[in-house]
N, CA, C and O of each residue as an XYZ file, in Angstrom:
492
protein
N       8.285   -108.747     24.416
C       7.370   -109.875     24.426
C       5.995   -109.450     24.962
O       4.963   -109.888     24.454
N       5.993   -108.623     25.957
C       4.731   -108.147     26.517
C       3.888   -107.444     25.491
O       2.675   -107.644     25.432
N       4.517   -106.624     24.681
C       3.766   -105.861     23.650
C       3.143   -106.872     22.645
O       1.980   -106.758     22.259
N       3.976   -107.864     22.243
C       3.483   -108.863     21.251
C       2.303   -109.615     21.859
O       1.314   -109.852     21.165
N       2.376   -109.991     23.112
C       1.291   -110.704     23.768
C       0.008   -109.839     23.774
O      -1.088   -110.328     23.499
N       0.182   -108.535     24.099
C      -0.970   -107.640     24.071
C      -1.602   -107.554     22.709
O      -2.824   -107.609     22.576
N      -0.755   -107.416     21.674
C      -1.260   -107.301     20.293
C      -2.026   -108.529     19.905
O      -3.153   -108.436     19.418
N      -1.419   -109.705     20.116
C      -2.051   -110.974     19.759
C      -3.367   -111.155     20.564
O      -4.392   -111.543     20.003
N      -3.321   -110.877     21.841
C      -4.514   -110.991     22.680
C      -5.644   -110.045     22.180
O      -6.817   -110.416     22.155
N      -5.255   -108.839     21.794
C      -6.235   -107.859     21.321
C      -6.866   -108.327     20.012
O      -8.083   -108.250     19.841
N      -6.038   -108.811     19.096
C      -6.554   -109.334     17.822
C      -7.465   -110.559     18.011
O      -8.512   -110.680     17.375
N      -7.036   -111.457     18.902
C      -7.863   -112.607     19.235
C      -9.196   -112.163     19.829
O     -10.254   -112.678     19.467
N      -9.130   -111.212     20.735
C     -10.346   -110.726     21.397
C     -11.312   -110.173     20.336
O     -12.509   -110.457     20.374
N     -10.800   -109.408     19.421
C     -11.673   -108.833     18.377
C     -12.271   -109.944     17.525
O     -13.466   -109.912     17.229
N     -11.468   -110.925     17.126
C     -11.946   -112.001     16.303
C     -13.040   -112.806     17.051
O     -14.087   -113.092     16.469
N     -12.817   -113.161     18.284
C     -13.751   -113.987     19.011
C     -14.984   -113.198     19.402
O     -16.090   -113.737     19.420
N     -14.798   -111.914     19.718
C     -15.946   -111.078     20.037
C     -16.873   -110.961     18.850
O     -18.091   -111.077     18.989
N     -16.296   -110.730     17.673
C     -17.111   -110.622     16.453
C     -17.788   -111.950     16.147
O     -18.994   -111.983     15.904
N     -17.042   -113.030     16.154
C     -17.597   -114.364     15.822
C     -18.688   -114.755     16.856
O     -19.750   -115.255     16.486
N     -18.417   -114.528     18.087
C     -19.349   -114.863     19.168
C     -20.629   -113.994     19.061
O     -21.742   -114.509     19.177
N     -20.461   -112.715     18.846
C     -21.627   -111.834     18.688
C     -22.525   -112.263     17.545
O     -23.752   -112.248     17.646
N     -21.875   -112.647     16.449
C     -22.667   -113.122     15.294
C     -23.472   -114.328     15.625
O     -24.642   -114.418     15.254
N     -22.856   -115.294     16.340
C     -23.582   -116.525     16.715
C     -24.703   -116.259     17.677
O     -25.740   -116.922     17.631
N     -24.509   -115.300     18.543
C     -25.503   -115.037     19.584
C     -26.685   -114.219     18.989
O     -27.830   -114.411     19.399
N     -26.416   -113.345     18.060
C     -27.450   -112.422     17.589
C     -28.194   -112.870     16.347
O     -29.291   -112.374     16.089
N     -27.633   -113.807     15.553
C     -28.286   -114.252     14.351
C     -28.917   -115.624     14.463
O     -28.444   -116.465     15.227
N     -29.958   -115.854     13.727
C     -30.609   -117.174     13.733
C     -29.679   -118.188     13.110
O     -28.767   -117.873     12.346
N     -29.963   -119.434     13.482
C     -29.112   -120.559     13.000
C     -29.230   -120.666     11.501
O     -28.214   -120.880     10.840
N     -30.361   -120.537     10.948
C     -30.521   -120.701      9.482
C     -29.821   -119.524      8.759
O     -29.317   -119.703      7.650
N     -29.788   -118.368      9.357
C     -29.078   -117.220      8.745
C     -27.596   -117.439      8.811
O     -26.883   -117.052      7.886
N     -27.103   -118.039      9.860
C     -25.691   -118.359      9.991
C     -25.308   -119.406      8.922
O     -24.287   -119.271      8.247
N     -26.109   -120.403      8.790
C     -25.847   -121.458      7.777
C     -25.818   -120.884      6.391
O     -24.949   -121.227      5.590
N     -26.766   -120.004      6.093
C     -26.839   -119.373      4.761
C     -25.674   -118.425      4.515
O     -25.332   -118.177      3.359
N     -25.048   -117.884      5.567
C     -23.944   -116.976      5.390
C     -22.586   -117.717      5.326
O     -21.535   -117.077      5.305
N     -22.615   -119.045      5.297
C     -21.388   -119.772      5.131
C     -20.941   -120.615      6.310
O     -19.945   -121.334      6.229
N     -21.675   -120.524      7.394
C     -21.367   -121.365      8.546
C     -22.214   -122.623      8.522
O     -23.081   -122.834      9.369
N     -21.936   -123.460      7.519
C     -22.717   -124.675      7.299
C     -22.682   -125.634      8.443
O     -23.611   -126.424      8.615
N     -21.609   -125.590      9.257
C     -21.473   -126.462     10.416
C     -22.613   -126.284     11.419
O     -22.912   -127.190     12.197
N     -23.232   -125.136     11.396
C     -24.308   -124.888     12.362
C     -25.488   -125.814     12.132
O     -26.282   -126.032     13.047
N     -25.625   -126.366     10.928
C     -26.685   -127.312     10.618
C     -26.574   -128.582     11.476
O     -27.569   -129.271     11.700
N     -25.353   -128.888     11.954
C     -25.145   -130.092     12.736
C     -25.443   -129.948     14.224
O     -25.353   -130.909     14.988
N     -25.801   -128.717     14.621
C     -25.997   -128.420     16.058
C     -27.360   -127.711     16.266
O     -27.934   -127.123     15.350
N     -27.836   -127.801     17.519
C     -29.059   -127.112     17.846
C     -28.781   -125.626     17.938
O     -27.636   -125.205     18.099
N     -29.825   -124.847     17.838
C     -29.688   -123.374     17.982
C     -29.094   -123.006     19.321
O     -28.273   -122.094     19.421
N     -29.519   -123.730     20.365
C     -28.975   -123.351     21.699
C     -27.501   -123.685     21.822
O     -26.765   -122.993     22.526
N     -27.060   -124.741     21.144
C     -25.640   -125.055     21.158
C     -24.813   -124.019     20.422
O     -23.717   -123.675     20.865
N     -25.327   -123.510     19.292
C     -24.627   -122.463     18.541
C     -24.572   -121.221     19.411
O     -23.524   -120.579     19.476
N     -25.626   -120.865     20.064
C     -25.669   -119.651     20.936
C     -24.717   -119.868     22.125
O     -24.078   -118.906     22.552
N     -24.597   -121.046     22.661
C     -23.694   -121.336     23.746
C     -22.257   -121.135     23.282
O     -21.457   -120.509     23.977
N     -21.939   -121.654     22.136
C     -20.575   -121.479     21.588
C     -20.276   -120.007     21.421
O     -19.193   -119.543     21.778
N     -21.233   -119.269     20.877
C     -21.043   -117.840     20.718
C     -20.860   -117.093     22.032
O     -20.050   -116.171     22.120
N     -21.608   -117.489     23.042
C     -21.461   -116.881     24.391
C     -20.103   -117.212     24.975
O     -19.477   -116.346     25.585
N     -19.629   -118.435     24.809
C     -18.314   -118.790     25.305
C     -17.207   -118.014     24.571
O     -16.198   -117.638     25.168
N     -17.410   -117.788     23.294
C     -16.421   -117.010     22.549
C     -16.378   -115.541     23.050
O     -15.301   -114.958     23.176
N     -17.511   -114.980     23.321
C     -17.576   -113.609     23.881
C     -16.897   -113.558     25.243
O     -16.086   -112.671     25.509
N     -17.231   -114.508     26.094
C     -16.632   -114.515     27.438
C     -15.116   -114.719     27.352
O     -14.368   -114.122     28.125
N     -14.676   -115.531     26.446
C     -13.234   -115.746     26.273
C     -12.577   -114.499     25.758
O     -11.474   -114.172     26.197
N     -13.210   -113.773     24.832
C     -12.638   -112.512     24.320
C     -12.534   -111.517     25.416
O     -11.505   -110.852     25.541
N     -13.587   -111.374     26.250
C     -13.486   -110.458     27.402
C     -12.437   -110.877     28.400
O     -11.776   -110.034     29.005
N     -12.279   -112.174     28.576
C     -11.265   -112.703     29.521
C      -9.845   -112.509     29.038
O      -8.913   -112.557     29.841
N      -9.654   -112.293     27.763
C      -8.297   -111.991     27.255
C      -7.849   -110.548     27.616
O      -6.658   -110.260     27.732
N      -8.833   -109.677     27.784
C      -8.480   -108.271     27.957
C      -8.836   -107.715     29.366
O      -7.983   -107.121     30.025
N     -10.060   -107.906     29.806
C     -10.506   -107.208     31.021
C      -9.701   -107.498     32.291
O      -9.404   -106.560     33.031
N      -9.340   -108.739     32.574
C      -8.555   -108.934     33.823
C      -7.190   -108.222     33.784
O      -6.695   -107.760     34.812
N      -6.593   -108.142     32.589
C      -5.325   -107.464     32.531
C      -5.503   -105.942     32.641
O      -4.705   -105.285     33.310
N      -6.516   -105.378     32.010
C      -6.771   -103.950     32.002
C      -7.147   -103.514     33.432
O      -6.650   -102.498     33.917
N      -8.006   -104.265     34.091
C      -8.483   -103.867     35.442
C      -7.517   -104.261     36.548
O      -7.571   -103.716     37.651
N      -6.628   -105.213     36.251
C      -5.720   -105.695     37.281
C      -6.379   -106.642     38.271
O      -5.789   -106.985     39.296
N      -7.608   -107.067     37.965
C      -8.349   -107.940     38.822
C      -8.167   -109.412     38.255
O      -8.601   -109.733     37.149
N      -7.526   -110.233     39.056
C      -7.264   -111.606     38.670
C      -6.666   -111.756     37.249
O      -7.257   -112.430     36.406
N      -5.512   -111.138     36.985
C      -4.948   -111.254     35.649
C      -4.555   -112.661     35.236
O      -4.281   -112.921     34.065
N      -4.528   -113.594     36.232
C      -4.273   -114.960     35.853
C      -5.395   -115.562     35.010
O      -5.229   -116.637     34.434
N      -6.537   -114.874     34.935
C      -7.648   -115.313     34.103
C      -7.365   -115.129     32.613
O      -8.038   -115.736     31.779
N      -6.387   -114.305     32.270
C      -6.026   -114.075     30.837
C      -5.564   -115.373     30.228
O      -6.125   -115.791     29.215
N      -4.554   -116.048     30.799
C      -4.149   -117.322     30.126
C      -5.173   -118.389     30.272
O      -5.219   -119.299     29.444
N      -6.015   -118.333     31.296
C      -7.067   -119.313     31.424
C      -8.131   -119.116     30.321
O      -8.644   -120.080     29.753
N      -8.444   -117.835     30.036
C      -9.369   -117.550     28.919
C      -8.732   -118.010     27.622
O      -9.436   -118.575     26.785
N      -7.457   -117.804     27.410
C      -6.792   -118.203     26.186
C      -6.845   -119.724     26.069
O      -7.058   -120.234     24.969
N      -6.664   -120.459     27.145
C      -6.805   -121.900     27.106
C      -8.203   -122.355     26.740
O      -8.381   -123.319     25.996
N      -9.191   -121.655     27.268
C     -10.600   -121.960     26.956
C     -10.904   -121.718     25.467
O     -11.631   -122.499     24.853
N     -10.355   -120.645     24.888
C     -10.549   -120.387     23.486
C      -9.795   -121.416     22.655
O     -10.273   -121.801     21.587
N      -8.638   -121.871     23.108
C      -7.891   -122.911     22.401
C      -8.731   -124.185     22.419
O      -8.804   -124.884     21.409
N      -9.334   -124.484     23.489
C     -10.209   -125.703     23.575
C     -11.365   -125.602     22.612
O     -11.713   -126.589     21.964
N     -11.980   -124.418     22.497
C     -13.055   -124.242     21.551
C     -12.565   -124.478     20.141
O     -13.268   -125.073     19.324
N     -11.372   -124.019     19.854
C     -10.800   -124.194     18.517
C     -10.453   -125.684     18.233
O     -10.567   -126.137     17.094
N     -10.043   -126.418     19.244
C      -9.790   -127.861     19.064
C     -11.131   -128.527     18.674
O     -11.178   -129.353     17.762
N     -12.208   -128.156     19.374
C     -13.542   -128.662     19.033
C     -13.946   -128.270     17.617
O     -14.498   -129.078     16.870
N     -13.660   -127.009     17.255
C     -13.984   -126.582     15.903
C     -13.207   -127.362     14.856
O     -13.743   -127.728     13.810
N     -11.943   -127.610     15.149
C     -11.161   -128.438     14.168
C     -11.737   -129.800     13.988
O     -11.815   -130.310     12.871
N     -12.147   -130.405     15.089
C     -12.735   -131.737     14.974
C     -14.025   -131.699     14.118
O     -14.232   -132.568     13.271
N     -14.865   -130.714     14.341
C     -16.106   -130.586     13.595
C     -15.786   -130.405     12.126
O     -16.378   -131.090     11.291
N     -14.875   -129.512     11.774
C     -14.577   -129.213     10.415
C     -13.889   -130.435      9.724
O     -14.148   -130.697      8.550
N     -13.069   -131.132     10.408
C     -12.462   -132.350      9.852
C     -13.517   -133.376      9.526
O     -13.472   -134.001      8.466
N     -14.458   -133.556     10.416
C     -15.584   -134.523     10.153
C     -16.390   -134.141      8.975
O     -16.929   -134.992      8.267
N     -16.482   -132.827      8.748
C     -17.269   -132.310      7.575
C     -16.418   -132.204      6.344
O     -16.896   -131.766      5.298
N     -15.146   -132.600      6.442
C     -14.185   -132.514      5.309
C     -14.062   -131.044      4.797
O     -14.060   -130.757      3.600
N     -13.965   -130.177      5.772
C     -13.820   -128.716      5.444
C     -12.404   -128.280      5.871
O     -11.687   -128.987      6.579
N     -12.050   -127.090      5.403
C     -10.720   -126.566      5.772
C     -10.656   -126.284      7.272
O     -11.668   -125.976      7.902
N      -9.443   -126.396      7.836
C      -9.255   -126.127      9.231
C      -8.187   -125.025      9.423
O      -7.675   -124.836     10.526
N      -7.872   -124.326      8.368
C      -6.772   -123.320      8.456
C      -7.148   -122.223      9.421
O      -6.342   -121.956     10.313
N      -8.333   -121.528      9.339
C      -8.637   -120.449     10.260
C      -8.637   -120.923     11.729
O      -8.119   -120.251     12.621
N      -9.223   -122.078     11.933
C      -9.310   -122.605     13.308
C      -7.917   -122.966     13.855
O      -7.642   -122.792     15.042
N      -7.076   -123.455     12.999
C      -5.726   -123.811     13.419
C      -4.916   -122.566     13.761
O      -4.176   -122.565     14.745
N      -5.048   -121.495     12.954
C      -4.373   -120.276     13.251
C      -4.817   -119.682     14.574
O      -4.000   -119.234     15.378
N      -6.149   -119.686     14.790
C      -6.673   -119.193     16.070
C      -6.235   -120.023     17.254
O      -5.970   -119.487     18.330
N      -6.155   -121.354     17.061
C      -5.661   -122.206     18.097
C      -4.206   -121.902     18.458
O      -3.855   -121.812     19.635
N      -3.375   -121.748     17.447
C      -1.932   -121.451     17.705
C      -1.812   -120.110     18.382
O      -1.027   -119.984     19.321
N      -2.554   -119.091     17.952
C      -2.486   -117.795     18.601
C      -2.985   -117.837     20.062
O      -2.394   -117.219     20.947
N      -4.039   -118.547     20.284
C      -4.581   -118.655     21.661
C      -3.555   -119.401     22.517
O      -3.311   -119.010     23.658
N      -2.966   -120.442     21.999
C      -1.944   -121.163     22.793
C      -0.743   -120.288     23.072
O      -0.144   -120.375     24.144
N      -0.382   -119.440     22.109
C       0.715   -118.502     22.281
C       0.449   -117.569     23.444
O       1.312   -117.358     24.296
N      -0.769   -117.006     23.476
C      -1.178   -116.095     24.519
C      -1.186   -116.846     25.888
O      -0.688   -116.337     26.892
N      -1.752   -118.036     25.888
C      -1.845   -118.795     27.157
C      -0.448   -119.065     27.715
O      -0.188   -118.778     28.883
N       0.445   -119.607     26.903
C       1.779   -119.927     27.348
C       2.522   -118.662     27.730
O       3.173   -118.589     28.772
N       2.408   -117.655     26.852
C       3.114   -116.391     27.095
C       2.665   -115.747     28.394
O       3.493   -115.253     29.159
N       1.381   -115.746     28.649
C       0.883   -115.036     29.867
C       1.133   -115.831     31.133
O       1.183   -115.272     32.228
N       1.293   -117.156     30.977
C       1.696   -117.921     32.151
C       3.155   -117.662     32.450
O       3.558   -117.778     33.608
N       3.971   -117.315     31.466
C       5.433   -117.170     31.632
C       5.849   -115.682     31.810
O       6.782   -115.386     32.557
N       5.160   -114.770     31.130
C       5.560   -113.384     31.142
C       4.581   -112.551     31.935
O       3.403   -112.474     31.586
N       5.051   -111.932     32.992
C       4.121   -111.051     33.777
C       3.722   -109.861     32.921
O       4.383   -109.544     31.932
N       2.632   -109.205     33.312
C       2.120   -108.081     32.504
C       3.066   -106.889     32.424
O       3.030   -106.138     31.450
N       3.883   -106.714     33.400
C       4.835   -105.570     33.354
C       6.125   -105.946     32.661
O       6.960   -105.078     32.404
N       6.314   -107.262     32.341
C       7.606   -107.781     31.832
C       7.826   -107.608     30.368
O       8.868   -108.006     29.849
């Protein structure tokens, strides 16, 4: 189970690090033109904040466990990313868009959160 949790956390970290970096480094209009039409509903600073939170969540999935410093932050980071995905699902539902990717990420983040609260890192 520990290996599965590491794999899922690693994949989630890569996904959120990439998505967050894109939101932080690209202009809002460029994001909208590349298919992230939801960005039109938010200010540029809100989009950058979401990206920053995704990056911090991605780092929180890995760094506390790797360093051994406050590993309890791993499931907390996973819960934070799950909360972001709940917000994303609401936004996409309001826009009558698909919620499949957000739902998959939500389920995976919840899996890591629950798993890391229950399974110690050595277990």
